C-alpha positions in Angstrom: -2.7 31.9 -18.8 -3.3 35.4 -20.1 -3.3 37.4 -16.9 -1.3 40.6 -16.5 0.9 40.5 -13.4 1.0 43.9 -11.6 3.8 42.6 -9.4 6.7 40.2 -10.0 5.5 36.7 -11.0 7.5 35.1 -8.2 5.0 36.4 -5.7 1.8 35.3 -7.5 -0.2 32.2 -6.8 -2.1 30.3 -9.5 -5.3 28.7 -8.1 -6.3 25.8 -10.4 -10.0 25.1 -9.7 -11.8 22.0 -10.7 -15.3 23.3 -11.6 -16.9 20.0 -10.5 -15.4 20.2 -7.0 -17.6 20.6 -4.0 -20.6 19.1 -5.8 -20.3 21.5 -8.7 -21.0 24.6 -6.6 -18.2 26.4 -8.4 -19.4 30.0 -8.1 -19.8 29.7 -4.3 -16.5 27.8 -4.0 -14.7 30.4 -6.2 -15.9 33.2 -3.9 -14.9 31.3 -0.8 -11.4 30.6 -2.2 -10.9 34.2 -3.3 -12.0 35.5 0.1 -9.6 33.1 1.9 -6.6 34.0 -0.3 -7.4 37.7 -0.1 -7.4 37.5 3.7 -3.7 36.6 3.5 -3.0 39.6 1.3 -1.3 37.6 -1.4 -1.8 38.1 -5.2 -3.5 35.2 -7.0 -5.4 34.2 -10.2 -8.2 31.6 -10.1 -8.4 29.6 -13.3 -10.9 26.8 -14.0 -9.6 23.8 -15.8 -12.0 22.6 -18.4 -10.0 19.5 -19.4 -6.7 17.8 -18.5 -5.0 19.3 -21.5 -6.2 22.8 -20.6 -5.2 22.4 -17.0 -1.7 21.3 -17.9 -1.3 24.2 -20.3 -2.3 26.7 -17.6 0.0 25.1 -14.9 3.0 24.9 -17.3 2.5 28.5 -18.3 2.4 29.5 -14.6 5.6 27.5 -14.0 7.3 29.2 -17.0 6.3 32.6 -15.6 7.9 31.7 -12.2 4.8 31.7 -10.0 5.0 31.4 -6.3 2.9 28.1 -6.1 0.2 26.2 -7.9 -2.8 25.9 -5.5 -4.9 22.8 -6.6 -8.5 23.2 -5.5 -10.3 19.9 -6.1 -9.7 16.2 -5.5 -6.7 14.0 -6.0 -7.2 14.2 -9.8 -6.8 18.0 -9.8 -3.8 17.8 -7.4 -2.2 15.0 -9.6 -2.7 17.3 -12.6 -0.9 20.2 -10.8 2.0 17.9 -9.8 2.3 16.6 -13.4 2.5 20.2 -14.7 5.1 21.3 -12.1 7.1 18.0 -12.1 10.8 18.7 -12.3 10.5 22.4 -11.4 11.0 24.2 -8.1 7.3 25.4 -8.0 5.4 23.7 -5.2 1.8 22.5 -5.2 -0.6 23.4 -2.4 -3.7 21.4 -1.7 -7.2 22.7 -1.2 -9.0 19.3 -0.7 -12.5 19.4 -2.2 -12.6 15.9 -3.7 -14.1 12.6 -2.9 -11.1 10.9 -1.3 -8.6 13.7 -0.6 -5.9 11.0 -0.2 -3.0 13.4 -0.8 -4.2 15.8 1.9 -4.5 12.8 4.3 -0.9 11.7 3.5 0.6 15.1 4.1 -1.5 16.2 7.0 -3.2 19.1 5.1 -6.4 20.2 6.9 -9.6 19.8 5.0 -11.1 23.2 6.0 -10.7 25.9 3.4 -9.3 28.5 5.7 -6.7 26.1 7.2 -5.7 24.6 3.9 -5.2 28.1 2.4 -3.1 29.0 5.4 -0.8 26.0 4.6 -0.7 27.2 0.9 0.6 30.6 2.0 2.6 29.8 5.1 3.5 26.1 4.7 6.9 24.7 4.0 8.0 22.9 0.9 8.7 19.2 1.0 10.3 17.3 -1.9 8.6 14.0 -2.9 9.1 11.3 -5.4 6.6 10.9 -8.2 5.7 7.8 -10.2 5.5 8.1 -14.0 3.8 6.1 -16.7 4.7 7.4 -20.1 4.5 11.2 -19.6 1.9 11.0 -16.9 3.0 11.5 -13.3 1.3 10.1 -10.2 1.7 10.9 -6.6 -0.2 8.1 -4.8 -1.0 4.9 -6.6 -1.4 3.4 -10.1 -3.1 0.1 -10.5 -4.4 -2.6 -12.8 -7.4 -4.9 -12.3 -10.0 -4.7 -9.5 -9.1 -1.3 -8.2 -9.3 0.3 -11.6 -12.7 -1.4 -12.2 -14.0 0.0 -8.9 -12.8 3.5 -9.8 -14.4 3.4 -13.2 -17.7 2.2 -11.7 -18.0 5.3 -9.5 -19.6 7.9 -11.7 -19.2 11.6 -11.2 -22.9 11.8 -10.3 -22.5 9.0 -7.7 -19.4 10.7 -6.2 -21.2 14.0 -5.9 -24.1 12.4 -4.1 -22.2 9.9 -1.9 -18.7 11.1 -1.6 -16.1 8.4 -0.9 -18.9 5.8 -0.4 -19.5 6.0 -4.2 -16.4 3.8 -4.6 -18.0 1.2 -2.4 -21.4 1.3 -4.1 -19.9 1.5 -7.6 -17.6 -1.4 -7.0 -19.8 -3.9 -5.2 -20.4 -6.0 -8.3 -16.7 -6.3 -8.8 -15.8 -7.1 -5.1 -18.4 -9.8 -4.6 -16.8 -12.1 -7.1 -13.4 -10.6 -8.0 -12.1 -11.6 -11.4 -8.6 -13.1 -11.6 -6.1 -12.6 -14.3 -2.7 -13.9 -15.2 -0.2 -11.1 -14.7 3.4 -11.0 -15.9 5.3 -8.5 -13.7 8.9 -7.4 -14.0 10.1 -5.4 -11.0 13.7 -4.3 -11.8 15.5 -7.6 -12.1 12.7 -9.7 -10.5 10.2 -11.4 -12.8 6.9 -12.9 -11.5 3.9 -14.6 -13.2 0.9 -14.8 -10.9 -2.9 -15.1 -11.0 -4.3 -12.1 -9.2 -7.2 -9.7 -9.0 -5.2 -6.5 -8.9 -1.7 -5.1 -8.9 -1.0 -1.7 -7.2 2.1 0.4 -7.8 2.3 2.7 -4.8 4.5 5.7 -4.4 3.0 6.2 -0.9 0.0 4.3 0.2 -1.9 5.6 3.2 -5.5 5.4 2.0 -8.4 6.8 4.0 -12.1 6.4 3.7 -13.3 10.0 4.0 -15.0 10.6 7.3 -14.8 6.9 8.3 -12.3 6.0 11.0 -10.2 3.7 8.7 -6.8 4.3 7.2 -4.9 1.7 5.2 -1.3 1.4 4.3 -1.4 -0.8 1.2 2.2 -2.0 1.5 4.6 -2.4 4.4 7.4 0.1 3.4 5.7 2.8 1.3 7.4 6.2 1.4 7.3 9.4 -0.6 11.1 9.8 -0.3 12.7 6.3 -0.8 13.2 6.4 -4.5 11.1 3.2 -5.0 7.7 2.1 -6.1 6.0 -0.5 -3.9 4.3 -3.3 -5.8 1.4 -4.9 -4.0 -0.2 -7.9 -5.6 -3.6 -9.1 -4.2 -5.2 -12.4 -5.1 -8.6 -12.8 -3.4 -10.8 -15.6 -4.6 -14.1 -14.4 -3.2 -15.6 -11.8 -0.8 -14.5 -13.6 2.4 -11.0 -13.6 1.0 -11.2 -9.9 0.3 -12.5 -9.2 3.9 -9.7 -11.3 5.4 -7.0 -9.5 3.3 -8.4 -6.1 4.1 -8.3 -7.0 7.8 -4.7 -8.0 7.6 -3.8 -4.7 5.8 -5.7 -2.6 8.4 -3.6 -4.2 11.1 -0.5 -4.1 9.0 0.1 -7.9 9.0 1.6 -8.2 5.6 3.5 -11.5 5.9 2.3 -15.1 6.1 -0.5 -14.8 3.5 0.2 -16.2 0.0 -2.7 -14.1 -1.4 -0.6 -11.0 -0.9 2.9 -10.3 -2.5 4.9 -7.2 -1.9 8.0 -6.0 -3.9 9.9 -2.8 -4.3 11.5 -1.5 -7.5 12.6 1.6 -9.4 10.9 0.4 -12.6 7.9 -2.0 -13.0 6.2 -3.4 -16.0 2.7 -5.0 -15.7 1.2 -7.2 -18.5 -1.9 -9.3 -18.3 -3.7 -11.9 -20.3 -6.4 -10.8 -21.0 -5.7 -7.0 -20.8 -7.4 -5.4 -17.7 -8.4 -1.8 -16.8 -5.7 0.5 -15.4 -5.9 3.7 -13.3 -3.5 6.5 -12.2 -4.3 8.2 -8.9 -7.9 7.2 -9.2 -8.5 8.2 -12.8 -9.0 5.6 -15.5 -6.1 5.1 -17.9 -6.8 2.6 -20.5 -5.6 -1.0 -20.1 -2.5 -3.1 -19.4 0.3 -3.3 -20.3 1.7 -0.4 -18.3 5.3 0.5 -17.5 5.9 2.7 -14.4 9.1 4.2 -12.9 9.9 6.3 -9.9 11.3 9.8 -10.5 13.0 10.8 -7.2 12.3 14.2 -5.8 10.3 15.3 -8.9 7.5 16.9 -6.9 7.1 19.7 -4.4 4.3 19.9 -1.9 3.4 22.6 0.6 2.8 21.0 4.0 2.0 22.4 7.5 4.9 23.8 9.4 
């Protein structure tokens, strides 16, 4: 970040803007964000991230300069990038939710309207949260292998811009109708499991919403952003009716008594599969298994409503 700071850096906000947010109407979105920030009389810079590497460079430079906060304007991917760049520092991340799912905003009660979310960015309080980590990549919500990663990969950017969160349903129908099953070898701390399943989720916190639909799911019974543990959720549906039945149980938080669902908690988890399957981190594709994840307690800072 090359900006000259006319006042001390500790009072300045970095707004990290995903240029594809809000259906790609970046100029209009940039003007709206600038107007909302200016209305609070706070100094700020708006920087568009052209790639993950570029976004990380900008965020880490802002952290090094001692900025007030990083304001992530985009979807969960943009917010995850901001959290990755600020991880381990005292610089908090504020959420301006303009993405497809906006799951982090849902989990922290951040309003979706621009004016209200900017108010939280400027006036909110900082909350410490755990972050998951795979290699050097942090995640706030969920990493996964198998069916969920295939569904995420099927939802193209164009489809998400047109349909919003429903793109995940449309893009993933072919996978959900006949879910593939793979043999997984999972080590969760000292517990070792070999199981045939369709997907393995590694949840830091797992309240998942469906956009404007009146549905919220808690993917595992004890998920928390502040317990120092990852929740491992293993799902083994054989066909679409199985998937519907399991989804119903999760909606009503009936996690026990169904051998198609296994739940564990651990500080470190390794997931291998034969054959290798697709993996994702906070909704973004990330190669294939094997993956090794660990929890990093209190590594992140989020600005939440007072």
